N, C-alpha and C positions, 0 to 999 in steps of 0.2 A: 447758390449760397445767399443771394440777396433776398430771396423769398423762400425760405426752407419749408414753409407750410403750404405753399400754393398747390392746387390740384393739378396733377399732370395727366392729361388725357392719354388713353391707350394709343391713339393714333400718333402722338408725339414720340412715345417709346418705340412704336413699330417702325418709325422712320429711321431709327438708328440702324445702320447697315450691318454692323458686326453682330452675329447671333449671340456670342458670349456676352457682349456688352448689353444687349437687350435683356438677356436673362438676369444679369447683375442689377440692372436698373429696376427691373420688376421686383426682384427680391428686396432691394434696398427700400423701394417705395412701399412695399407691403409692410416691412418692419417699421418704417416711419409712420405709416397710417395706424399701425397697432399702438405705437407709442403715444401718438396724439389722442387716439380714442381712449386710452387708459388714463391719461391726464397726469400720471406720475410715473417715475422710473420703477418704483416698487410695484405699482399696479400692473405695469406692463410685464415686469419680471414674473409676477405670480400668474398672470394670465397665460403666459407661454406654456404652462404645464397643465392646463385644463382641457387640453385636446391634443390633436396631432401637432407636434412641434415643426414649424415651417420656416425657421430661421437657422442660420449656421451656428454651430457651437461657439464660434468666436464672438458673435453678437451677445450670446447669453453671458459669456465670461465678462464682456465689457460692461454689461448692465450690472453685474455683481460688483465689478470694480468701482463703478460710479456710486453704487449704494454704500459700499464700504468706505469710500473716500469721505462721504458725508457723515457716516456713522462714527468714523474715527477722527473727525475734526477736533483738534485740540488735544488729542491723545499724546502723552509724553513717554509712552512705553514702547521702545523700538521692537521688543519681542512680540508685542501684540500686532504691530504693523507687519512684521515679517510673517507671523502666523496667519494673518489675514490673507496673505498672498496665496495660501493653499486653496482659498475659495475661488480663485480665478486664474491661477497659473499652475500647470502640471509640474510635478516634482519627480526627481530621481531618488530612489531609496537605496541605501546600502547599509550593511552592518559592519561596524569597525570598532574593534576593542570592546565589544559588548554594547555599543551604542547604536541606536537606530538614527541614521542621519538622512536628512532630506535636503536636496539641493535643487535649484531651479532647473527643470528639464531642458529648456531651451538653451540656457547658459552652458550646461554640461555638454550638450550636443555641439554647441558652437566652438567650444574650447577643448574638446576631447583629444585633439591632436597633440596636446602637450603644453598649452599656455599655462602660466603660473599666476596665481592671484594671492596666495597667502601661505601660511606655514602651519596652521593648526589642523585643518581638515583635509583629508585626501580621499577622493572618490575614484574608484576604478570603474570605468564605463566602457562599453563596447562602442566603437566608432568605425563604421564601414568595414566590419569584419576583423578589425585589429583591436588590441587592447591599448587604451591610452590612459593617462593619469591626469586628473585635474585637481589642483590644490586650492581649496577655498577656506575662508575663515569661518569657524563655527561660532555662532553667537551664543553668549550666555550672559548672565548678569554683569560679570566683570568687564566685558568688552562690548556690551550691547550698543554703546554709542557709535560704533563703527557703522551702524546701519544708516545714520543720518547723512553721512557723506557719500553713501554708495547705494541708496535704496533704488535708484532708477537703473542701476547696473544689474540687479538681481544676482549678485555673485556671493551671497552669504548662505551659510548652511545652518540649519537648526537641528537639535537633537530632540526626538520624541521619546527618548528613554524615560521610563518611569522615574519620577522625582526631579526631572530637569525643568528649568524655568520656562523653556519654550513650550513644553507640554501644558503647563499651567496657563500660559498665555493663549494657547489654542482653546482651552476650556472657556476662558473669558470671552473669546470671540464667538464661540458657539452660543453662549448665553446672550450676548449682545445681539446677535443675528436673530434669534428667536424673539427676543423682546421687541426689536425694531419692527418686525413684520407682524407679529401676533399680539404684542402688548402683554405677553405672558412671561412672568419671571420664573426662570428655572435655575437650578444649581447643577453644574457639571463637574464631576470629579474623575480623575484618572483611575483606572482599575488594572490590577494584574490579571484577574480572571473573573468570570461570572460565577458567583457562588450558588445562585438559585438553580435548582435542577429543572424547574419549569417556569421560566420567567414569563411575564405578561406581554411585553412589547419590546421590539428592537427596531433600530433603523440603521441600515448600512449607509455609510457616507460615500460609497462608491459601488460600482457594479460587483466587484470581487467580494466586498464585505457583505453585501446583500445576499449573495449566493451562499457564502459560508454560514452566516447567521441563520438563514432559512433552513439550511441542512442540519445545523446543530439543534435548532428548535424542534425540527421534525424527527430528530433521532436518527437521521441518516449518517452514514460514515463519511468522514472528511479526511483526506490524506494528510498525514502528519506534515509533510513538506508544504502543503498548501496552508496549513494553520500558521506556519511561520511567515506567511505573507501579511498577517495582521501587524500593523506598525503601531497602533494605538487602540485602546479600549476604554470606554467611558461609561459612567452611570449618570443618568439625568433624573433629577427630582424636581417636581413642580412645587413652587412656593404655596400655591393654592390648589390642593387636590381636586376641588370642585371644578377647576378649569379642564380637567381630564374627562375622558369618557367614563360614565358612572361605573361600568363593570370592571375598570382597572384603576379607579381613582386611588391615589396614594402609593401606587406601585412604582418601582424603578423602571425607567426606560433605558435600555442599553444601546450604546452606539459603538460602531467599530469603523476604523479607517485602515485600509489595506493597500498593498502594492499588488499589481497584476503580475502575470508570468514574466513580463519584461522588467519587473521591479520599478514600474512607473506608478505614481500615485496620482489618480485623476479624481479629485474630490468633486462630489455633486452636492453643493450646499442646498439646492432646491429640495433634496430629500428631507431636510430638517423642517421644511415648511409643509410639504405635501403629505408627509407620512406621520406627522405628529398626532398623537391620539387626543385630539381636542374635543371637548364637549360641544355638541352641535349648537347649543344655545350661544 
């Protein structure tokens, strides 16, 4: 800790007796060296996806967390901060009274045995083979200030139902993320469905969405039950079409966010960076 940048010889790591500890030290040092070589957190984050990923997913999430903490400095909108958590914390999805609700997956798992936190939202989750209920507060404009006193507890819910404020907040975060990394201005809007029969480009914000959108674009059948896994759909437009690949300049880029078979939302914000149809120049 006194010299976090010092070079650590392999012989020093090899002298550690515990095999698991040696493995962990090597992994941590490799990550540290990658971060130092990149020079910035953003550079390190982008570099992770240019080849085989050799760091644990937790490290990737923590890098995204650090980037967003800097990006949101001075932000006074609690819904944007809560929406930003999707970029680095997995969520549990549920459908209640027609609303798509997302709660922090770790919090839901921790309190699935019956702990109570609020009175507005109720999520039904599976916990160790039994059904438990977790009550959490659903953030909206009227009660968004709740977030300030509880943000480190991760015990609030947002609704991604079309027209809700949290969905708009997620759109703003996607815009900010792309602008921060690429310097490109985009406008993201929620959609109910894709109207284009043959759209030009799409980006799945998670593994499930990527598979669904790929199948739809190719004209392959998708089970109706699986389509219900899509929790949010977006259209992205570039402020400057010249920033896009020339063959699709000016076209809409479609985005989707989905839950998997276990109704877990595991967003991959790196897809917004690596799959964006940018002009090579």
